DOLO-616893 format. One record per residue (C-alpha): x, y, z; residue number from 1. Coordinates in pm, whole numbers, plus 50000, padded with zeros to 5 digits. Each point is the difference from the previous one (the first is absolute). Last residue first. Example, Ala and Ser with C-alpha at 12.3 -4.5 7.8 and 13.67 -1.06 7.14 Angstrom:
{x: 51367&y: 49894&z: 50714&pos: 2}
{x: 49863&y: 49656&z: 50066&pos: 1}
//
This chain:
{x: 50982&y: 49491&z: 51970&pos: 168}
{x: 50360&y: 49997&z: 49882&pos: 167}
{x: 50078&y: 50173&z: 49670&pos: 166}
{x: 49728&y: 50127&z: 49770&pos: 165}
{x: 49793&y: 49714&z: 49860&pos: 164}
{x: 49857&y: 50067&z: 49655&pos: 163}
{x: 49641&y: 49907&z: 49908&pos: 162}
{x: 49847&y: 50007&z: 49653&pos: 161}
{x: 49641&y: 50092&z: 49917&pos: 160}
{x: 49745&y: 49953&z: 49721&pos: 159}
{x: 49677&y: 50189&z: 50065&pos: 158}
{x: 49679&y: 49919&z: 49815&pos: 157}
{x: 49718&y: 50142&z: 49794&pos: 156}
{x: 49698&y: 50217&z: 50071&pos: 155}
{x: 49980&y: 50247&z: 50288&pos: 154}
{x: 49655&y: 50054&z: 50150&pos: 153}
{x: 50038&y: 49742&z: 50275&pos: 152}
{x: 50256&y: 49725&z: 49977&pos: 151}
{x: 50315&y: 49968&z: 49795&pos: 150}
{x: 50116&y: 49658&z: 49888&pos: 149}
{x: 50315&y: 49866&z: 50162&pos: 148}
{x: 50361&y: 49945&z: 49899&pos: 147}
{x: 50317&y: 49840&z: 50121&pos: 146}
{x: 50371&y: 50050&z: 50046&pos: 145}
{x: 50282&y: 49882&z: 50221&pos: 144}
{x: 50349&y: 50094&z: 50114&pos: 143}
{x: 50061&y: 50194&z: 49680&pos: 142}
{x: 50267&y: 49961&z: 49729&pos: 141}
{x: 49931&y: 49644&z: 49883&pos: 140}
{x: 49618&y: 50008&z: 50027&pos: 139}
{x: 49980&y: 50332&z: 49815&pos: 138}
{x: 50246&y: 49864&z: 49741&pos: 137}
{x: 49786&y: 49687&z: 49945&pos: 136}
{x: 49695&y: 50227&z: 49986&pos: 135}
{x: 50151&y: 50201&z: 49715&pos: 134}
{x: 50164&y: 49723&z: 49800&pos: 133}
{x: 49758&y: 50014&z: 49708&pos: 132}
{x: 50237&y: 50136&z: 49741&pos: 131}
{x: 50340&y: 49891&z: 49867&pos: 130}
{x: 49939&y: 49634&z: 50078&pos: 129}
{x: 50287&y: 49790&z: 50131&pos: 128}
{x: 49956&y: 50093&z: 50368&pos: 127}
{x: 49902&y: 49644&z: 50095&pos: 126}
{x: 49723&y: 50115&z: 50236&pos: 125}
{x: 49794&y: 50170&z: 49730&pos: 124}
{x: 49974&y: 49679&z: 49796&pos: 123}
{x: 49621&y: 50009&z: 50006&pos: 122}
{x: 49878&y: 50342&z: 50106&pos: 121}
{x: 49960&y: 50118&z: 50358&pos: 120}
{x: 49653&y: 50126&z: 50069&pos: 119}
{x: 49850&y: 50313&z: 50150&pos: 118}
{x: 49632&y: 49950&z: 50082&pos: 117}
{x: 49744&y: 50165&z: 49774&pos: 116}
{x: 49777&y: 50252&z: 50177&pos: 115}
{x: 50153&y: 50286&z: 49801&pos: 114}
{x: 49985&y: 50367&z: 50103&pos: 113}
{x: 50356&y: 50030&z: 50137&pos: 112}
{x: 50154&y: 50064&z: 50341&pos: 111}
{x: 50375&y: 49959&z: 50043&pos: 110}
{x: 50144&y: 49923&z: 50342&pos: 109}
{x: 50356&y: 50037&z: 50126&pos: 108}
{x: 50038&y: 49895&z: 50362&pos: 107}
{x: 50291&y: 50083&z: 50230&pos: 106}
{x: 50060&y: 49817&z: 50323&pos: 105}
{x: 50184&y: 50032&z: 50331&pos: 104}
{x: 49845&y: 50306&z: 50162&pos: 103}
{x: 49722&y: 50023&z: 49743&pos: 102}
{x: 50024&y: 50173&z: 49668&pos: 101}
{x: 49737&y: 50021&z: 49731&pos: 100}
{x: 50051&y: 50083&z: 49634&pos: 99}
{x: 49684&y: 50022&z: 49788&pos: 98}
{x: 49998&y: 50021&z: 49620&pos: 97}
{x: 49673&y: 50079&z: 49824&pos: 96}
{x: 49863&y: 49881&z: 49665&pos: 95}
{x: 49660&y: 50086&z: 49849&pos: 94}
{x: 49993&y: 50351&z: 50145&pos: 93}
{x: 49664&y: 50095&z: 50160&pos: 92}
{x: 49883&y: 50316&z: 49829&pos: 91}
{x: 50012&y: 50319&z: 50206&pos: 90}
{x: 50210&y: 50196&z: 49753&pos: 89}
{x: 49961&y: 49869&z: 49647&pos: 88}
{x: 50220&y: 49715&z: 49892&pos: 87}
{x: 50313&y: 50058&z: 49795&pos: 86}
{x: 49971&y: 49858&z: 49647&pos: 85}
{x: 50049&y: 49632&z: 49921&pos: 84}
{x: 49639&y: 49909&z: 50074&pos: 83}
{x: 49950&y: 49629&z: 50069&pos: 82}
{x: 49851&y: 49833&z: 49688&pos: 81}
{x: 50202&y: 49680&z: 50036&pos: 80}
{x: 49882&y: 49967&z: 50360&pos: 79}
{x: 50271&y: 50042&z: 50261&pos: 78}
{x: 50111&y: 49702&z: 50205&pos: 77}
{x: 50253&y: 49817&z: 49782&pos: 76}
{x: 50254&y: 50248&z: 49865&pos: 75}
{x: 49955&y: 50298&z: 50233&pos: 74}
{x: 49958&y: 49788&z: 50313&pos: 73}
{x: 50287&y: 49771&z: 49899&pos: 72}
{x: 50227&y: 50299&z: 49935&pos: 71}
{x: 49909&y: 50147&z: 50339&pos: 70}
{x: 50079&y: 49675&z: 50183&pos: 69}
{x: 50323&y: 49941&z: 49805&pos: 68}
{x: 50133&y: 50353&z: 50046&pos: 67}
{x: 49905&y: 50001&z: 50369&pos: 66}
{x: 50191&y: 49672&z: 50045&pos: 65}
{x: 50311&y: 50137&z: 49829&pos: 64}
{x: 49971&y: 50324&z: 50196&pos: 63}
{x: 49980&y: 49809&z: 50331&pos: 62}
{x: 50310&y: 49794&z: 49922&pos: 61}
{x: 50210&y: 50296&z: 49885&pos: 60}
{x: 49864&y: 50248&z: 50257&pos: 59}
{x: 50074&y: 49801&z: 50317&pos: 58}
{x: 50315&y: 50200&z: 50093&pos: 57}
{x: 49795&y: 50318&z: 49957&pos: 56}
{x: 49792&y: 49914&z: 50307&pos: 55}
{x: 50027&y: 50326&z: 50196&pos: 54}
{x: 49619&y: 50046&z: 49989&pos: 53}
{x: 50027&y: 50322&z: 49798&pos: 52}
{x: 50247&y: 49825&z: 49765&pos: 51}
{x: 49758&y: 49707&z: 49965&pos: 50}
{x: 49726&y: 50243&z: 49897&pos: 49}
{x: 50222&y: 50181&z: 49749&pos: 48}
{x: 50113&y: 49676&z: 49835&pos: 47}
{x: 49651&y: 49847&z: 49997&pos: 46}
{x: 49851&y: 50313&z: 49838&pos: 45}
{x: 50279&y: 49996&z: 49742&pos: 44}
{x: 49938&y: 49629&z: 49928&pos: 43}
{x: 49623&y: 50058&z: 49970&pos: 42}
{x: 50060&y: 50291&z: 49763&pos: 41}
{x: 50220&y: 49782&z: 49779&pos: 40}
{x: 49730&y: 49732&z: 49995&pos: 39}
{x: 49737&y: 50262&z: 49915&pos: 38}
{x: 50165&y: 50039&z: 49658&pos: 37}
{x: 49816&y: 49676&z: 49915&pos: 36}
{x: 49672&y: 50193&z: 49988&pos: 35}
{x: 49682&y: 49970&z: 50210&pos: 34}
{x: 50104&y: 50289&z: 50228&pos: 33}
{x: 50125&y: 49910&z: 50347&pos: 32}
{x: 49851&y: 50129&z: 50323&pos: 31}
{x: 50239&y: 50028&z: 50293&pos: 30}
{x: 50003&y: 49870&z: 50356&pos: 29}
{x: 50203&y: 50041&z: 50315&pos: 28}
{x: 49997&y: 49823&z: 50335&pos: 27}
{x: 50137&y: 50056&z: 50347&pos: 26}
{x: 50101&y: 49855&z: 50335&pos: 25}
{x: 49777&y: 49704&z: 50050&pos: 24}
{x: 50126&y: 49825&z: 50317&pos: 23}
{x: 49681&y: 50076&z: 50194&pos: 22}
{x: 49809&y: 49793&z: 49745&pos: 21}
{x: 50202&y: 49693&z: 50111&pos: 20}
{x: 50052&y: 49794&z: 49689&pos: 19}
{x: 49879&y: 49645&z: 49953&pos: 18}
{x: 50110&y: 49863&z: 49659&pos: 17}
{x: 49826&y: 50182&z: 49721&pos: 16}
{x: 49659&y: 49941&z: 49845&pos: 15}
{x: 49807&y: 50185&z: 50272&pos: 14}
{x: 50233&y: 50299&z: 49961&pos: 13}
{x: 49915&y: 50009&z: 49629&pos: 12}
{x: 49630&y: 49978&z: 50083&pos: 11}
{x: 50037&y: 50318&z: 50209&pos: 10}
{x: 50246&y: 50176&z: 49770&pos: 9}
{x: 49781&y: 50046&z: 49696&pos: 8}
{x: 49698&y: 50143&z: 50182&pos: 7}
{x: 50230&y: 50210&z: 50218&pos: 6}
{x: 50160&y: 50155&z: 49695&pos: 5}
{x: 49675&y: 50072&z: 49818&pos: 4}
{x: 49927&y: 50308&z: 50210&pos: 3}
{x: 50318&y: 50181&z: 49911&pos: 2}
{x: 50365&y: 49926&z: 50066&pos: 1}
//
């Protein structure tokens, strides 16, 4: 996962309901380019990771949430002058998807460079608007979501969604 993984995950764990660290089974992470095509890559990464973890039955809900979180990060969290070309090797990617699995929980987390809190838009809850329903969908299809600013040398925030996996 690299050196930044633990920096991202520690405050994320602090923002989640209590989880026994001994119950952590695995995690996976991928960098996403600052282009909307990254959404397709995030879905493929999610599909292959869930298949490895024998969680393919959760793909539809998890993929929908991943799509919304990544789309929001690309649309609202990147500066207007973000480079559209692939980043040079060794550069910190502006958006990163983390999938973490515990014994009875799965967390999808998207890191982005913005300090601005995610917000639901007016009228988002009624479902009438064509756009702007992202966080409403995240809330509807996950068992909970939240966000926190990053600490240390990383700039930005992490927006996460929690999925319960069977009986705990």
